[in-house]
C-alpha positions in Angstrom: -191.3 -18.7 -64.9 -189.5 -22.0 -64.6 -186.1 -20.6 -64.0 -187.2 -19.9 -60.4 -188.5 -23.5 -60.0 -185.4 -25.2 -61.3 -183.4 -27.2 -58.8 -180.6 -25.1 -57.2 -177.8 -26.9 -59.1 -179.6 -26.2 -62.4 -180.1 -22.5 -61.5 -176.4 -22.3 -60.9 -175.6 -23.9 -64.2 -177.9 -21.5 -66.0 -176.5 -18.5 -64.3 -172.9 -19.6 -65.0 -173.8 -20.0 -68.7 -175.5 -16.6 -68.8 -172.4 -14.9 -67.4 -170.0 -16.9 -69.6 -171.9 -15.8 -72.7 -172.2 -12.2 -71.6 -168.5 -12.0 -70.9 -167.0 -14.0 -73.7 -169.4 -14.6 -76.6 -169.9 -12.8 -79.9 -173.5 -11.9 -81.0 -175.2 -15.1 -82.2 -173.0 -17.5 -80.1 -174.8 -20.1 -78.0 -173.9 -21.6 -74.6 -175.5 -24.7 -73.3 -175.9 -26.4 -69.9 -177.2 -29.8 -68.9 -178.3 -31.0 -65.5 -176.5 -34.0 -63.9 -179.6 -36.1 -64.4 -179.8 -35.0 -68.0 -183.5 -34.2 -67.6 -183.2 -30.4 -67.6 -181.1 -28.2 -69.9 -180.8 -24.7 -71.2 -179.3 -22.6 -74.0 -178.3 -19.0 -73.9 -177.7 -16.9 -77.0 -176.6 -13.2 -77.3 -178.9 -11.5 -79.8 -177.2 -8.1 -80.0 -175.0 -5.7 -78.2 -175.4 -1.9 -78.0 -173.5 0.9 -76.4 -174.8 3.1 -73.6 -173.4 6.4 -72.3 -170.9 4.7 -70.0 -170.9 1.1 -70.9 -172.9 -1.3 -73.1 -175.9 -3.7 -72.9 -176.5 -7.1 -74.4 -179.8 -8.6 -75.2 -179.8 -12.4 -74.8 -182.3 -15.2 -75.2 -182.6 -18.2 -72.9 -184.3 -21.5 -73.6 -184.9 -23.6 -70.5 -186.3 -27.2 -70.5 -187.7 -28.2 -67.2 -189.4 -31.6 -66.7 -189.8 -31.9 -70.5 -191.4 -28.5 -71.0 -189.6 -25.6 -72.8 -189.9 -21.9 -72.1 -188.1 -19.0 -73.8 -187.0 -15.8 -72.2 -185.6 -12.6 -73.7 -183.6 -10.5 -71.2 -181.1 -7.7 -71.1 -177.9 -7.2 -69.2 -175.8 -4.0 -68.9 -172.4 -3.2 -67.7 -171.2 0.3 -66.8 -167.8 1.7 -66.1 -168.8 3.0 -62.7 -170.5 -0.3 -61.6 -168.7 -3.6 -61.2 -170.4 -6.5 -62.9 -173.5 -7.1 -65.0 -177.0 -5.8 -64.1 -179.7 -8.1 -65.4 -183.1 -6.9 -66.5 -186.1 -8.9 -67.7 -187.3 -7.4 -70.9 
């Protein structure tokens, strides 16, 4: 999984983009980030949102380009009324 091998600054950019999309985007919207060097980049898209008993979950897809190679990830994040913030899960 390349996300763990990204430089620290790029991992921060990716995480910021994930949380921005989870908090603000409609299903289908895409957020993008680019490293300062321009060699690495990523995209995040919310696929769908569904309710849970005390909150909701969002399934999102990430595309990460690292050293010219691209990988895709599908992940899920949930937020609950009794827990502050998102909980991220690999799908």
